C-alpha positions, 0 to 999 in steps of 0.5 A: 547178215547171211554170212553171220548166220552161216559163221555162227553154227561153227563158232563153238566148234572153232572155239573148243578146238582153239582152246583145246590147242591153247591148253594142249600148248600150256600142259605139255609146253610145247613151245620146248617141243621139236616136232622132228623128233616124237613127243614120246621117244620110247616103246610104242611111240616108235613102233608107231612112228616106224609104222607111218614111215612104212606107210610114207615109203611102201604105200601101205603098212603090212609090208616093209623090206627095210625090216626083218632083214635077211626076209623083210618084215610083214605086220600082217600077224601083228594086225591093226583095226585101225585103218581109218585112222591110217587112212586118214594118215595116208592122206596127210601124208601127201601134205606132210612127208616127214613121218616123224612130224606126221605122227606128232601132228596127228596125236595132237590133233586127237585133243581137238577132234575128242572135244569137237566131237564131245561138244557136237553130241552134247549140242545134239541133246540140248546143252547150251554151248558155253557148258558143252564147251567146257565139259567137251575140253575135260573131255578131251584132257582126261588123264587116260589121253596123255598115258594112253599117250602116243604109245597108243595113238590110236586109243588116243584117238577116242574121237569116235566115242563121244558119237558111239554113245549118241548112237547108243542113246538113240536106240535106248530112247527108240529113236532113228530106228526107221531106216530111209532117205528122210531118217538122218539119224538112221543113215548117220548111224549106218555110216559111222558104224562102217567107219567104227569097225575099222578104228579103235584097235578092236577096243571102241568097236567092241564097247560101242557094240557092248552099249548097242546091245545094252541099248537096244534090250533096254528099250525093247524091254520099256517099249514092248516092241523087238525094233530097238533090239533088231536095229542095235543088231543091225548096227552091231552086225554092220561094225562086225562086217567092216572090221571083217573087211578091214582084216581081210588082208591079214586073214589071207595072209594067215591062211596062206602062212598058218597063224604063228600067234605072235600076239597071243593073248589068254583069258587070264589078262582080263583079270589083270588089266580089268578095270578097278573102279577105285583107280578111276575115280582116285586123283591121276598119279603125280597129282599137284597136290602133295596129299592127293599124289601120296594117297595114289602112290599108297593105292598103288602099291596093292596088287594088280596095279599097273597100266589100269592105273590109266583109268583115272578120269578126274575130279569133275567126271568122278563128280558125274560118275557118282551122281549118275550111281546116285541118280539110278539108286536114289534119286530117279524121278518117274518124268517123261522129260527127254533130260530125265530119259538121257540121264537114266540111259546113261546110268544104265550104261554107266552102271553096264560098263563097271559090270563088264569091265571091273576086274572079276566081271563079265568081261572075264566071262567074255574072255574065258568063253569067247575070245581073250583077244579083248583083255584091257578092259579099263580102256572103257573108261573113256566111256564111262568118262563121257557118260560121266561128263554128260551127266554133269552138264545136264546137272549143271543145265539143270540146276546150276544155269537156272539160277544165273540165267539172266543178263545181270547173272549170265557173267557169273555163270560164265566164270563159274564154267571158266573156273570148273575148266581151268580147276578141272585141267590142273585136277586131270593133268600133271607135270609128269605129262611133259615129255622130256624135250632136251634129253630126247633131242640130244639122243636124237641128234647123237643117233642121227649122226651115228646113223648118217655116219654109217649110211655114209661108210655103207653100200646103198641098200646094206643089210645091218644086223642089230644086237642084242636080239630082241623078238618082236613084238611086245618084248619086255626090256633088255637091261636099259633097252626098251622094246622098239628102241631098235626101230629108231635106227630104221626111222632116222636112215634113208636107205638102210636096212636092218634086222629089226622088226621080224615077226616072232617065230617067222623065218627071219626070226627064227634064223635071228634066234638061231644065229645069235647062239652061235660062236662069235666066228660063226655068227660073223661068217652066217651074217656075212654069207646071209648078205648083211655088211655091218653090226650095229650094237645098243650097248644099253641092252647090256649089263656090261655096255657091250664090253663082252661082245665088242671084245669078241667081235673086235678079234676078228673085225677090229675096233668098232665106231662109237656113237658121241653119246656112248650108246652105240657101237658099229662093227663093218663086215665088208673086209671081212666078207671079202676075205670070207668070199675068198675062202669059200667055193662060189657054189657053197657060197650061194647053196648056203645063202639060198638056205638062209633066204629061202628057210625051212618054215616052222610053225608050232600049232596046237597045243603049243604055247609061245617061246619063252626064255632068251636066244641062249636058253629057250622053251615053248610048253604044250598040252598032251597033244601038239603039232609042229608044222614044216613046210618046204616051198622050194621044188627040192627034197632038203635034208635038216637036222632037228635038235631040241630038249624034252622035258616034263614037271615031274620027277617021274618018267612018262611016255612021248611020242613023235610021229611024222616025216618018217619019225615014229619015235617014242621016248620016256622023259621027266624033268630032267631035259632029254636031248633029241636030235633027227636028221630028216629029209623034208620033201617039197610041201607041208608035212607035221610032226605029231607030238603026244605025251601022257605026263600029268599036268603042271599046276602053275599059279595064275596060268590057265595053260595046260602044261604037259610038256616042254620042248627047249633050245630048238634049233633047225639046221638045213644040210648044205653040201 
């Protein structure tokens, strides 16, 4: 009897988890999957797989000596604010050693975790097991979960959201405000907020803090007592503190090495990626009912329809969403019953969420005045979906359940809930969510066999240069090659080191960007001096399938090795390097190698924007004032040549002044590019070139930057003798 009582509380959670897993198997056809292949074999899913492999090989995620060659890759510039989930992955890695299997299983686990978390919160507010299980499963399967998917794995880990909503409700209803060892709600809130700050890649902590603030203001106004607002402020401070602590390694790194702003955001992006409520309530793209699918397709042709299409919440959540709006506008009774208070607060949160996240809403103002780092406001849909399903659960408990709550009619009520669950799952999912298993497995087998063959031919820890050059992170596709495709070579190799993964505008990336613009013979020579042993070409990154570049390389290196699927080719540099070493004196070789491995470091600061264009033709815009930091970490002075093309947006001539490092130049520039070349000596330490230009602003549509002049095709060459 006692054992049965102990098991009873966990049975609903076990049932919710099991049903979620069964539904997941059916929706994704998981019997066709090979867990040794990422469930999404493209885009950011490959990046996350590589990140997990980095953790299993190095112990953590911030540095990898097998990526970003010839200098290695530091991920400090691309911070992850999801240390909690990474820590969970770290613990699991002691049991599951294959990083790809670990990646797949962790992603799949986010579905039952979301269901369990939702169930826990609904039960805490008096929702019956049957209703709570039904709607918790629907919450775990909202379209956002699949559309974010493996590519945004930590956004798919939204199991924290229901718990954050629970705390916001406690604040709004004046519960849990007194901190003490006997107040479990207060203790839970403190511990949870410390964890929350280290999860959700900034977004979920930010949205949770927003709702804590709304809850605190609401409760303070209604109770005429400051305590709820102070409680909310204290919890927000805890979230921010834990977030800051989790980012301390990145903050320290940027202080030492400068900030190249590898993932720079602008305020206008809050408009582009904001929430469009109509997208949220329209059916999921590719709906099973063809007329609904066509309706959504037509709407998606409207402006600003892109990733915010992920915000669709499904019919069940839409009913709850509209019910909350109607509750606040028309049906709100004057009652002190707890369920009515909960509905009032959910309605308040729902309205606040829309006002914050909608295109042109308060989120855009936050991005403009405070920080543009939070830009993809439609991701608030996971909160809105929970508010909506919570409201639907309360409606069912208040109206549907009493009509069927008898031994005779209870089975009808359960059948009703089962029907809602099945129809809801069919409504919220599509066959488009099913991964392309067979295609991905074929590609993976071919890729793996090819990498294994390269590994067999190359020395231990050999460095391989990857073409075409693609900056990391956040690059658009090059022909048919997607961002992060180059990471597949690292994922499938055991000892080889790879060029991809050098952070944008860090020394390794600057060297790669410059070396690929050299004539082919010089390019090969520089690779050999830098220590590379081979060149891997992804033919899908070339419009001509790599024919031109391979023809040029073949004239010096002989014919390449090709993969079975004809997507990859490989050139060995071993023989050429041996011949080259016989032609270059050892002392000069060593000096050139040292110049590559200990480069002059550059950081474009102040008014300079991120680099645009291609390796062959690139530029960065600047406002009227800009600064280039030049750092020499060696104990000796070094002589360099800098080259760039300076221009404005107008035909009339303007003045530009360049000062620093013995330079004191004044030029007249206009829309025609003016070539600027200087040979300068850089003493040890950090130095600056200051740019100042009086050209008028260039007015560019949908670009909020101050565009005054641009520096194009910048090159730095060290004089080695």
